C-alpha positions in Angstrom: -154.8 -71.9 130.9 -151.6 -72.2 129.0 -153.3 -74.3 126.3 -156.0 -71.5 125.9 -153.3 -68.9 125.4 -151.5 -70.9 122.8 -154.7 -71.5 120.9 -155.4 -67.8 121.0 -152.0 -67.0 119.7 -152.4 -69.5 116.8 -155.8 -67.8 115.9 -154.0 -64.4 115.8 -151.3 -65.8 113.5 -153.8 -67.3 111.1 -155.9 -64.1 110.9 -155.3 -62.4 107.5 -153.3 -59.3 107.7 -155.2 -56.2 106.6 -153.3 -54.5 103.7 -153.4 -50.7 103.6 -153.2 -49.4 100.0 -154.1 -45.9 100.9 -150.6 -44.6 101.5 -147.6 -45.3 99.2 -145.3 -45.8 102.1 -147.4 -48.6 103.5 -148.4 -50.2 100.2 -146.7 -53.5 99.5 -147.1 -53.0 95.7 -144.2 -50.8 95.1 -142.2 -52.9 92.7 -145.2 -54.7 91.2 -147.3 -51.6 90.1 -146.3 -50.2 86.8 -148.9 -47.4 86.9 -152.4 -46.7 88.3 -154.4 -44.1 86.3 -158.0 -42.9 86.5 -159.9 -42.1 83.2 -163.2 -40.3 82.8 -164.8 -39.7 79.5 -161.7 -41.0 77.8 -159.4 -38.4 79.5 -156.7 -39.1 82.1 -157.6 -37.7 85.5 -155.1 -38.9 88.1 -151.5 -39.9 87.4 -149.9 -42.7 89.3 -152.2 -42.5 92.3 -152.5 -45.3 94.9 -155.2 -47.9 94.2 -157.3 -46.7 97.1 -157.2 -43.2 95.9 -158.2 -44.3 92.4 -161.1 -46.3 93.6 -162.4 -43.5 95.7 -162.1 -41.1 92.8 -164.0 -43.4 90.5 -166.8 -44.2 92.9 -167.2 -40.5 93.6 -166.9 -39.0 90.1 -167.3 -41.9 87.7 -164.9 -43.3 85.1 -162.6 -46.3 85.5 -159.2 -47.3 86.9 -156.5 -48.8 84.8 -153.8 -50.4 86.9 -150.9 -52.3 85.5 -148.8 -54.9 87.4 -145.7 -56.8 86.5 -145.2 -60.2 88.0 -146.8 -59.6 91.4 -146.3 -62.0 94.3 -149.1 -63.4 96.4 -148.5 -60.9 99.2 -148.4 -58.0 96.7 -151.7 -59.0 95.1 -153.6 -59.5 98.4 -154.5 -55.8 98.8 -155.7 -55.5 95.2 -157.9 -58.6 95.6 -159.6 -57.1 98.6 -159.9 -53.6 97.1 -161.5 -54.6 93.7 -163.2 -57.8 94.9 -161.4 -60.1 92.5 -162.3 -63.8 92.3 -159.7 -66.0 94.0 -159.5 -68.5 91.1 -158.6 -65.7 88.7 -156.2 -64.2 91.2 -154.4 -67.6 91.5 -154.1 -67.9 87.7 -152.7 -64.3 87.4 -150.0 -64.9 90.0 -148.8 -68.2 88.6 -147.8 -67.8 85.0 -147.8 -70.5 82.2 -151.6 -70.4 81.8 -153.4 -71.4 78.7 -155.1 -68.5 76.7 -158.7 -68.3 77.9 -161.7 -66.1 78.6 -163.9 -66.6 81.7 -166.6 -64.7 83.5 -166.7 -64.5 87.3 -169.9 -62.8 88.6 -169.5 -59.1 87.6 -165.9 -59.5 86.3 -164.3 -60.8 83.1 -160.9 -62.6 83.2 -158.8 -62.9 80.1 -155.5 -64.7 79.7 -153.3 -63.8 76.6 -150.0 -65.2 75.5 -147.6 -62.6 74.3 -144.8 -63.4 71.8 -141.7 -61.6 70.6 -139.2 -62.4 67.9 -135.6 -62.9 69.1 -133.1 -61.5 66.6 -130.2 -63.7 65.6 -127.4 -63.6 63.0 -127.7 -67.3 62.0 -130.1 -70.1 62.9 -128.4 -72.8 64.9 -129.7 -76.0 66.6 -130.1 -74.0 69.9 -131.3 -70.7 68.6 -134.3 -69.1 70.4 -136.5 -67.5 67.8 -139.8 -67.0 69.7 -139.9 -65.6 73.3 -143.3 -65.9 75.1 -144.9 -64.1 78.0 -148.4 -63.6 79.4 -150.9 -60.8 80.0 -153.9 -61.4 82.4 -156.7 -58.8 82.2 -159.3 -58.3 84.9 -162.2 -56.3 83.4 -164.9 -54.9 85.7 -167.5 -52.2 85.5 -165.1 -49.5 86.6 -161.6 -51.0 86.5 -159.1 -52.8 84.3 -156.2 -54.6 85.9 -153.5 -55.9 83.7 -150.9 -58.4 85.1 -147.9 -59.0 82.8 -145.4 -61.8 83.0 -142.2 -61.8 81.0 -139.6 -59.3 79.9 -141.6 -58.1 76.9 -145.2 -57.1 76.1 -145.1 -53.7 77.7 -148.4 -51.8 77.4 -147.0 -48.3 77.8 -147.1 -47.5 74.1 -150.6 -48.9 73.8 -151.7 -46.7 76.7 -150.4 -43.6 74.9 -152.2 -44.6 71.7 -155.5 -45.0 73.6 -155.1 -41.6 75.3 -154.8 -40.1 71.8 -158.2 -41.5 71.0 -160.4 -40.4 73.9 -163.6 -41.2 72.0 -162.6 -44.9 71.9 -161.3 -44.9 75.5 -164.6 -43.3 76.7 -166.3 -46.6 76.0 -164.8 -47.9 79.2 -162.8 -50.9 80.3 -164.1 -53.0 77.3 -162.3 -50.6 75.0 -159.0 -51.2 76.9 -159.6 -55.0 76.7 -160.1 -54.8 73.0 -157.0 -52.7 72.5 -154.9 -55.2 74.5 -156.2 -58.2 72.6 -155.7 -56.4 69.2 -152.2 -55.4 70.2 -151.3 -59.0 71.2 -152.8 -60.4 67.9 -150.8 -57.8 65.9 -147.7 -59.1 67.6 -148.6 -62.6 66.4 -148.6 -61.4 62.8 -145.3 -59.5 63.2 -143.6 -62.5 64.6 -145.0 -64.8 62.0 -143.6 -62.5 59.2 -140.2 -62.5 60.9 -140.2 -66.3 61.2 -140.9 -66.5 57.5 -137.4 -65.1 56.8 -135.8 -68.0 58.8 -137.9 -70.5 56.9 -136.9 -68.9 53.6 -133.2 -69.1 54.5 -133.5 -72.8 55.5 -135.4 -73.6 52.3 -132.8 -71.9 50.2 -130.0 -74.0 51.8 -131.9 -77.2 51.3 -132.4 -76.5 47.6 -129.0 -75.0 47.0 -126.4 -76.6 44.7 -125.0 -78.4 47.8 -128.3 -80.0 48.3 -128.8 -82.0 51.5 -125.2 -81.4 52.4 -125.7 -77.7 53.0 -128.6 -78.0 55.4 -128.7 -79.2 58.9 -131.7 -81.4 60.1 -131.1 -80.2 63.6 -131.7 -76.5 62.6 -134.9 -77.4 60.7 -136.1 -79.3 63.8 -135.3 -76.4 66.1 -137.2 -74.1 63.8 -140.2 -76.5 64.0 -140.0 -76.4 67.8 -140.0 -72.6 67.9 -142.9 -72.6 65.5 -144.7 -74.9 67.8 -144.2 -72.5 70.7 -145.8 -69.7 68.6 -148.6 -72.1 67.7 -149.3 -72.8 71.4 -149.8 -69.1 71.9 -152.0 -68.3 68.9 -154.3 -71.3 68.4 -156.0 -71.5 71.9 -157.0 -67.9 71.6 -159.6 -68.7 68.8 -162.2 -69.9 71.2 -162.0 -66.9 73.7 -162.3 -64.5 70.8 -165.3 -66.3 69.4 -167.0 -65.9 72.8 -166.3 -62.2 72.8 -167.7 -61.7 69.4 -170.8 -64.0 69.6 -172.1 -63.6 73.2 -173.3 -60.3 74.6 -171.8 -59.3 78.0 -172.9 -56.5 80.2 -169.3 -55.4 80.7 -168.7 -55.2 77.0 -169.9 -52.1 75.2 -172.2 -53.1 72.3 -170.1 -50.9 69.9 -166.9 -52.9 70.8 -168.2 -56.2 69.4 -167.5 -55.3 65.8 -163.9 -54.4 66.8 -163.5 -57.9 68.3 -164.7 -59.4 65.0 -161.9 -57.6 63.2 -159.4 -58.9 65.7 -160.8 -62.4 65.2 -160.1 -62.1 61.4 -156.5 -61.1 62.2 -156.1 -64.1 64.5 -157.5 -66.4 61.8 -154.9 -65.0 59.4 -152.1 -65.6 61.9 -153.4 -69.2 62.4 -153.5 -69.9 58.7 -150.0 -68.5 58.3 -148.5 -70.6 61.1 -150.2 -73.7 59.8 -148.8 -73.1 56.4 -145.3 -72.7 57.9 -145.7 -76.0 59.7 -146.6 -77.8 56.5 -143.8 -76.1 54.6 -141.3 -77.1 57.2 -142.5 -80.7 57.0 -141.9 -80.6 53.3 -138.5 -79.0 53.7 -137.5 -81.6 56.3 -138.6 -84.5 54.1 -136.8 -83.0 51.1 -133.6 -82.6 53.1 -133.7 -86.2 54.3 -134.3 -87.4 50.8 -131.4 -85.3 49.5 -129.1 -86.7 52.2 -130.2 -90.3 51.2 -129.5 -89.6 47.6 -126.1 -88.1 48.4 -125.2 -91.1 50.5 -126.3 -93.5 47.7 -124.0 -91.5 45.3 -121.1 -91.9 47.7 -121.7 -95.6 48.0 -121.8 -96.0 44.2 -118.5 -94.2 43.9 -116.9 -96.3 46.6 -118.2 -99.5 45.0 -116.9 -98.4 41.6 -113.4 -97.7 42.9 -113.4 -101.0 44.9 -114.3 -102.9 41.6 -111.5 -101.1 39.8 -108.9 -102.0 42.5 -110.2 -105.6 42.7 -108.8 -106.5 39.2 -105.1 -105.7 39.9 -105.5 -107.1 43.4 -106.7 -110.4 41.9 -103.8 -110.6 39.4 -101.2 -109.7 42.0 -102.7 -112.2 44.4 -102.5 -115.0 41.9 -98.9 -114.3 40.9 -97.9 -113.9 44.5 -98.6 -117.5 45.4 -94.9 -118.5 44.6 -95.6 -121.8 42.8 -92.8 -123.1 40.6 -95.0 -124.2 37.7 -97.1 -121.1 36.7 -97.9 -119.9 33.2 -95.3 -117.3 31.9 -93.6 -117.2 35.3 -90.1 -117.2 33.8 -90.9 -115.3 30.6 -88.8 -112.2 30.0 -91.7 -110.0 29.1 -94.2 -111.4 31.6 -93.9 -108.5 34.1 -94.6 -105.6 31.8 -97.3 -107.5 30.1 -99.1 -108.2 33.4 -98.8 -104.6 34.4 -100.2 -103.5 31.0 -103.1 -106.0 31.3 -103.9 -104.6 34.8 -103.8 -101.0 33.6 -106.0 -101.8 30.6 -108.6 -103.6 32.7 -108.7 -100.8 35.2 -109.1 -98.2 32.4 -111.9 -100.2 30.8 -113.8 -100.7 34.0 -113.4 -97.0 34.9 -114.8 -95.9 31.5 -117.7 -98.3 31.9 -118.6 -96.8 35.3 -118.3 -93.2 33.9 -120.7 -94.1 31.1 -123.2 -95.4 33.7 -122.9 -92.3 35.9 -121.2 -94.1 38.8 -118.1 -91.9 38.6 
């Protein structure tokens, strides 16, 4: 009897808790939901309603729901999963960040992962400067909903939402129009960050080829710039395949008129890829040039050291010979021996110095 009661208690504990999203006071999404808005014919209908209210409105009167979330937890996302019927694999990816950019279809839903980037302003590039800051945006696209899940401190979509609301004819095309606008917004950020990174590359290039040469540039700073550029490349390059799928394959959830817009975004992404690849090649050349200049500068220093060592070797040799204290040495007791020896040492040093100057060693 006791064992049966314990088993029943464990079954009750394992039973999933039903999440009520119909009332704001009982909704666990308070801190995660940025906004939840209903649109019909491209016009905003309900402002900041609960997800349950938005779904009822859409199913009754048409339109679609656009809900934005910021770094939700598993518990916070449970109710949204049940309400919109989201695929568990996509939900798992949206909760756990650090996903690769991708585009997948789950039954009657599209799932898109985008890497967002932001340029970090700095006064001067150092070996530890953070230049590129990355985040993520996951987009669930259904027949009557768009759910955006954002990770990171940047990449807010508030300004994008306002721009779309000023173009109701484009927003009237449904969730696919929102998906296009988000992808276009992210790709435009790639181009902006790439232009900003170019200023850092130009500054490093100017230092390398300045009159100071390799002495004025720091290999560590060039390497740090390459690492930050690699971070940008990891965000941009993997998005090429998902955009290709969006432009080439027809999807029921994508309005036919949106395909041409995705082709334009693909062109912008190709430009960003080409720009980043050219930066990578340029940084490789700058790094090699800096290393070559450092090597040349070291060789010049070694030649100068060698030349001075050769000049000092002559008086050292003469002083060493006359310092042996033998009784029978040539001119040892001569009255003018000392000044003559000093004159000979000075003459030899001057002659050697002039020879090194003519050969460019000094």
